[in-house]
DRENBAVO-187223 format. One record per residue: x, y, z of N, C-alpha, C in turn. Coordinates in steps of 0.02 Angstrom, whole numbers, padded with zeros to 5 digits, always signed. Layout:
REM DRENBAVO-187223
XYZXYZXYZ
...
This chain:
REM DRENBAVO-187223
+06728+04814-05752+06798+04803-05770+06804+04733-05800
+06864+04709-05807+06876+04647-05844+06887+04587-05797
+06872+04528-05824+06890+04465-05791+06959+04446-05819
+07008+04439-05774+07077+04425-05794+07101+04361-05761
+07127+04316-05802+07156+04253-05779+07232+04262-05776
+07261+04248-05718+07334+04251-05709+07359+04180-05699
+07404+04158-05743+07434+04091-05738+07509+04101-05725
+07530+04091-05663+07599+04101-05643+07614+04056-05583
+07671+04022-05584+07687+03977-05529+07719+04013-05469
+07737+04076-05476+07768+04113-05421+07713+04144-05378
+07707+04120-05316+07655+04145-05271+07659+04221-05261
+07720+04247-05256+07728+04319-05246+07702+04360-05305
+07715+04336-05365+07690+04371-05425+07614+04366-05428
+07587+04306-05415+07514+04298-05415+07481+04346-05365
+07510+04348-05305+07482+04391-05253+07486+04465-05272
+07543+04486-05299+07551+04555-05320+07501+04573-05375
+07495+04531-05425+07449+04545-05480+07377+04543-05456
+07361+04495-05413+07293+04489-05386+07274+04554-05350
+07318+04578-05306+07303+04638-05267+07298+04700-05313
+07346+04707-05358+07348+04766-05402+07288+04767-05449
+07271+04710-05477+07215+04708-05525+07148+04717-05490
+07140+04687-05431+07077+04696-05393+07069+04769-05372
+07124+04800-05354+07122+04871-05334+07096+04914-05392
+07109+04893-05453+07085+04929-05513+07014+04909-05531
+06984+04863-05492+06915+04843-05503+06905+04782-05546
+06959+04748-05564+06954+04688-05606+06935+04627-05564
+06903+04579-05595+06892+04513-05566+06953+04472-05584
+06985+04440-05535+07047+04404-05548+07038+04330-05531
+07061+04288-05577+07061+04216-05568+07134+04194-05570
+07154+04154-05522+07225+04135-05516+07235+04060-05528
+07291+04045-05563+07311+03976-05573+07387+03972-05564
+07410+03918-05531+07482+03911-05520+07514+03860-05567
+07475+03832-05612+07499+03783-05660+07465+03795-05727
+07499+03775-05780+07472+03784-05847+07408+03746-05860
+07406+03683-05841+07347+03641-05852+07286+03670-05815
+07297+03690-05752+07244+03721-05714+07220+03785-05748
+07267+03824-05773+07251+03886-05807+07208+03875-05869
+07225+03825-05909+07186+03809-05969+07115+03789-05950
+07109+03748-05898+07042+03728-05875+07002+03788-05851
+07034+03833-05815+07000+03894-05792+06981+03939-05850
+07025+03941-05901+07009+03980-05962+06945+03953-05994
+06940+03887-05999+06881+03856-06029+06818+03873-05990
+06823+03872-05924+06765+03885-05881+06747+03959-05878
+06796+04002-05867+06783+04072-05851+06781+04118-05912
+06813+04098-05966+06818+04140-06026+06837+04212-06009
+06898+04221-05982+06919+04288-05961+06927+04335-06021
+06922+04400-06008+06934+04449-06061+07009+04455-06077
+07052+04441-06027+07124+04443-06036+07154+04386-05995
+07206+04354-06024+07243+04303-05987+07316+04324-05985
+07346+04321-05925+07416+04336-05916+07451+04269-05901
+07501+04252-05942+07533+04187-05937+07608+04194-05928
+07636+04158-05880+07708+04152-05872+07733+04100-05922
+07793+04111-05951+07820+04062-05998+07845+03999-05963
+07873+04006-05903+07900+03948-05867+07852+03926-05814
+07821+03869-05826+07773+03840-05778+07796+03770-05762
+07778+03744-05703+07804+03679-05682+07776+03619-05720
+07717+03625-05748+07688+03565-05781+07691+03568-05856
+07673+03624-05886+07678+03633-05959+07706+03703-05971
+07741+03711-06026+07769+03776-06043+07714+03826-06060
+07727+03889-06047+07680+03941-06063+07662+03944-06137
+07710+03926-06180+07696+03925-06253+07643+03873-06268
+07645+03815-06234+07594+03764-06244+07526+03788-06219
+07526+03825-06164+07464+03854-06138+07436+03903-06189
+07479+03946-06217+07457+03994-06267+07429+03957-06328
+07462+03904-06351+07436+03866-06408+07366+03839-06394
+07357+03812-06334+07292+03783-06317+07238+03838-06313
+07256+03895-06284+07209+03951-06282+07191+03971-06354
+07240+03973-06398+07227+03991-06468+07180+03942-06502
+07183+03878-06485+07137+03830-06515+07066+03840-06489
+07061+03863-06426+06995+03876-06396+06966+03942-06419
+07009+03993-06425+06987+04059-06446+07045+04095-06480
+07046+04094-06547+07103+04122-06584+07115+04197-06572
+07066+04233-06547+07074+04305-06538+07078+04326-06465
+07079+04278-06419+07082+04296-06347+07145+04336-06332
+07137+04393-06298+07196+04432-06279+07238+04395-06227
+07302+04387-06242+07349+04353-06197+07411+04396-06189
+07429+04407-06126+07491+04443-06109+07539+04392-06081
+07598+04388-06110+07651+04346-06083+07691+04389-06034
+07702+04362-05975+07741+04396-05923+07793+04345-05901
+07857+04359-05916+07907+04309-05902+07971+04339-05875
+08005+04300-05836+08070+04320-05809+08127+04288-05848
+08111+04243-05894+08163+04207-05931+08153+04212-06006
+08127+04267-06028+08113+04275-06099+08176+04280-06140
+08174+04249-06198+08228+04253-06247+08199+04282-06311
+08243+04303-06356+08219+04328-06420+08181+04273-06457
+08206+04212-06454+08173+04156-06487+08104+04142-06456
+08101+04143-06390+08036+04133-06356+07987+04188-06373
+08012+04250-06375+07968+04306-06393+07944+04298-06465
+07988+04278-06510+07969+04267-06580+07914+04214-06585
+07922+04159-06548+07873+04105-06550+07805+04128-06526
+07803+04164-06470+07737+04185-06444+07706+04239-06488
+07748+04280-06518+07721+04330-06564+07690+04296-06626
+07722+04243-06650+07694+04205-06706+07627+04174-06688
+07617+04159-06624+07554+04131-06601+07503+04186-06585
+07521+04248-06598+07474+04302-06590+07467+04329-06519
+07521+04324-06479+07517+04353-06412+07504+04428-06418
+07464+04453-06373+07444+04523-06375+07499+04569-06349
+07531+04550-06294+07584+04589-06263+07637+04541-06235
+07699+04563-06232+07755+04524-06205+07792+04568-06156
+07789+04551-06091+07822+04590-06039+07872+04548-06001
+07929+04577-05985+07980+04543-05946+07969+04558-05872
+07974+04506-05830+07971+04515-05757+08037+04544-05734
+08034+04576-05677+08096+04601-05645+08105+04674-05660
+08118+04712-05608+08126+04784-05617+08186+04800-05660
+08239+04759-05658+08298+04771-05699+08281+04763-05773
+08229+04725-05788+08209+04714-05858+08154+04761-05879
+08136+04808-05836+08088+04858-05854+08016+04843-05835
+08004+04788-05799+07935+04773-05780+07914+04818-05723
+07854+04842-05728+07823+04879-05674+07748+04869-05680
+07713+04883-05626+07640+04878-05629+07613+04930-05678
+07649+04985-05687+07628+05035-05736+07632+05007-05807
+07685+04968-05821+07691+04937-05888+07634+04888-05899
+07617+04849-05847+07562+04802-05853+07496+04839-05862
+07487+04892-05824+07425+04931-05829+07418+04960-05900
+07473+04985-05927+07472+05012-05996+07455+04957-06046
+07484+04898-06036+07469+04842-06081+07395+04823-06076
+07369+04820-06015+07298+04804-06007+07253+04856-06039
+07272+04919-06032+07233+04973-06064+07231+04963-06139
+07288+04947-06169+07290+04935-06241+07248+04875-06260
+07255+04821-06221+07219+04759-06236+07144+04768-06230
+07122+04805-06179+07051+04812-06165+07017+04868-06204
+07056+04912-06235+07024+04966-06273+06997+04938-06338
+06941+04964-06361+06909+04937-06422+06955+04937-06483
+06999+04986-06488+07042+04990-06547+07108+04952-06538
+07121+04929-06477+07185+04895-06463+07242+04944-06452
+07226+05009-06450+07276+05061-06439+07260+05096-06373
+07313+05118-06340+07303+05156-06278+07266+05221-06295
+07219+05242-06253+07183+05304-06267+07228+05365-06263
């Protein structure tokens, strides 16, 4: 399975994603800050990185920019609870692979994340 880096400052979200992704057989690396996440990205070179837009030290967009300088084609999924159309436009311009909203009222579910990961990890970039 895949090595997945999760960068999110919410312990509950990190724990949920860690458990769900490990249950699917993925190797999971966790970071609670953007700077830590970038350093882990450099060391671990994950197949997929999941980044929250709102982080306590640097914004998720800055994390995405730095990942893009390190690897312009690295699959990155933005997972945010405070997404705006402008924020989504910015991350899409930076080549984000997927953009998911946190919160069940906004349509987030582990099924949506699983579908996004399937698309990201499939050779064609499309769900089978």
